[in-house]
C-alpha positions as a Markdown table, in Angstrom:
| # | Residue | x | y | z |
|---|---|---|---|---|
| 1 | Met | -15.1 | -5.7 | 33.0 |
| 2 | Pro | -13.9 | -9.0 | 31.2 |
| 3 | Trp | -10.6 | -10.7 | 32.0 |
| 4 | Ala | -8.2 | -13.1 | 30.5 |
| 5 | Arg | -7.1 | -16.0 | 32.5 |
| 6 | Ile | -3.6 | -17.3 | 30.9 |
| 7 | Asp | -2.2 | -21.0 | 32.5 |
| 8 | Asp | 0.9 | -20.4 | 34.4 |
| 9 | Ala | 2.5 | -23.3 | 31.8 |
| 10 | Phe | 1.1 | -20.8 | 29.0 |
| 11 | Trp | 4.9 | -19.5 | 27.9 |
| 12 | Arg | 6.4 | -23.1 | 27.9 |
| 13 | His | 3.7 | -25.1 | 25.9 |
| 14 | Pro | 5.4 | -26.5 | 23.0 |
| 15 | Lys | 2.7 | -24.8 | 20.4 |
| 16 | Val | 4.0 | -21.6 | 22.0 |
| 17 | Gln | 7.3 | -22.1 | 21.8 |
| 18 | Arg | 7.1 | -23.1 | 17.8 |
| 19 | Ala | 5.0 | -19.6 | 17.7 |
| 20 | Gly | 8.1 | -17.6 | 18.7 |
| 21 | Pro | 8.0 | -14.5 | 20.6 |
| 22 | Phe | 5.7 | -11.8 | 18.5 |
| 23 | Gly | 3.5 | -15.2 | 18.2 |
| 24 | Leu | 3.4 | -15.1 | 22.0 |
| 25 | Ala | 2.5 | -11.5 | 21.8 |
| 26 | Leu | -0.2 | -11.9 | 19.2 |
| 27 | Phe | -1.7 | -14.9 | 21.1 |
| 28 | Ala | -1.9 | -12.5 | 24.3 |
| 29 | Ala | -2.6 | -9.3 | 22.6 |
| 30 | Ala | -5.5 | -11.2 | 20.6 |
| 31 | Leu | -7.0 | -12.8 | 23.9 |
| 32 | Ser | -7.1 | -9.6 | 25.6 |
| 33 | Tyr | -9.0 | -8.0 | 22.3 |
| 34 | Cys | -11.0 | -10.9 | 22.1 |
| 35 | Asn | -12.4 | -10.7 | 26.0 |
| 36 | Asp | -12.3 | -6.8 | 25.9 |
| 37 | Leu | -14.8 | -6.9 | 23.1 |
| 38 | Leu | -17.0 | -10.4 | 23.3 |
| 39 | Thr | -16.1 | -11.4 | 20.0 |
| 40 | Asp | -16.2 | -15.1 | 21.1 |
| 41 | Gly | -12.4 | -15.7 | 20.0 |
| 42 | Phe | -12.9 | -13.8 | 16.4 |
| 43 | Ile | -10.1 | -11.4 | 15.2 |
| 44 | Ser | -11.0 | -9.9 | 11.6 |
| 45 | Asp | -8.1 | -9.8 | 9.2 |
| 46 | Thr | -8.3 | -5.3 | 9.4 |
| 47 | Ser | -8.6 | -6.2 | 13.4 |
| 48 | Leu | -5.3 | -8.2 | 13.2 |
| 49 | Trp | -2.9 | -5.3 | 12.2 |
| 50 | Gln | -3.6 | -3.5 | 15.5 |
| 51 | Leu | -2.8 | -6.1 | 17.4 |
| 52 | Val | 0.7 | -6.1 | 16.2 |
| 53 | Asn | 1.4 | -2.8 | 16.0 |
| 54 | Phe | 4.7 | -3.3 | 17.7 |
| 55 | His | 7.0 | -0.4 | 18.7 |
| 56 | Gly | 9.3 | -0.7 | 15.6 |
| 57 | Thr | 8.3 | -3.8 | 13.7 |
| 58 | Ser | 4.6 | -3.3 | 12.4 |
| 59 | Asp | 5.6 | 0.2 | 11.3 |
| 60 | Glu | 8.3 | -0.4 | 9.0 |
| 61 | His | 6.2 | -4.2 | 7.7 |
| 62 | Gly | 2.9 | -3.3 | 7.7 |
| 63 | Pro | 0.0 | -5.9 | 7.7 |
| 64 | Val | 2.3 | -8.6 | 5.7 |
| 65 | Phe | 4.4 | -9.2 | 8.7 |
| 66 | Ala | 0.4 | -9.0 | 11.0 |
| 67 | Asp | 0.1 | -11.5 | 9.1 |
| 68 | Gly | 2.6 | -13.7 | 8.9 |
| 69 | Ile | 2.4 | -14.1 | 12.5 |
| 70 | Ala | -1.1 | -14.8 | 12.0 |
| 71 | Thr | -0.2 | -17.3 | 10.1 |
| 72 | Arg | 2.5 | -19.1 | 11.9 |
| 73 | Leu | 0.2 | -19.4 | 15.3 |
| 74 | Val | -2.2 | -21.9 | 12.7 |
| 75 | Asp | 0.7 | -22.9 | 11.0 |
| 76 | Val | 1.4 | -24.2 | 15.3 |
| 77 | Gly | -2.1 | -25.3 | 15.6 |
| 78 | Leu | -3.1 | -22.3 | 18.0 |
| 79 | Trp | -5.1 | -20.5 | 15.8 |
| 80 | Glu | -8.2 | -21.1 | 13.0 |
| 81 | Arg | -8.2 | -19.4 | 9.8 |
| 82 | Val | -11.7 | -18.5 | 9.3 |
| 83 | Asp | -14.0 | -16.5 | 6.9 |
| 84 | Gly | -12.9 | -13.3 | 7.3 |
| 85 | Gly | -10.3 | -13.2 | 10.1 |
| 86 | Phe | -9.1 | -15.9 | 12.5 |
| 87 | Gln | -10.3 | -17.9 | 15.6 |
């Protein structure tokens, strides 16, 4: 079974702080997702929606909400936009 390691200071890194709580949650969920499915860090646009299905948020805002959080991770330098998704 694959597993992922997060640095003890991850939560206080300036990029993570700028990403906000949903950005931190998406980053951690994506890390788990990528390790579970062995995607080499790739998250497809269609898979992104599953990773931000936070109770009481995604139901109301849908894919636009998911894309907004992912875009925030790109803006702060934690992710990159690639063809068909994010890396």
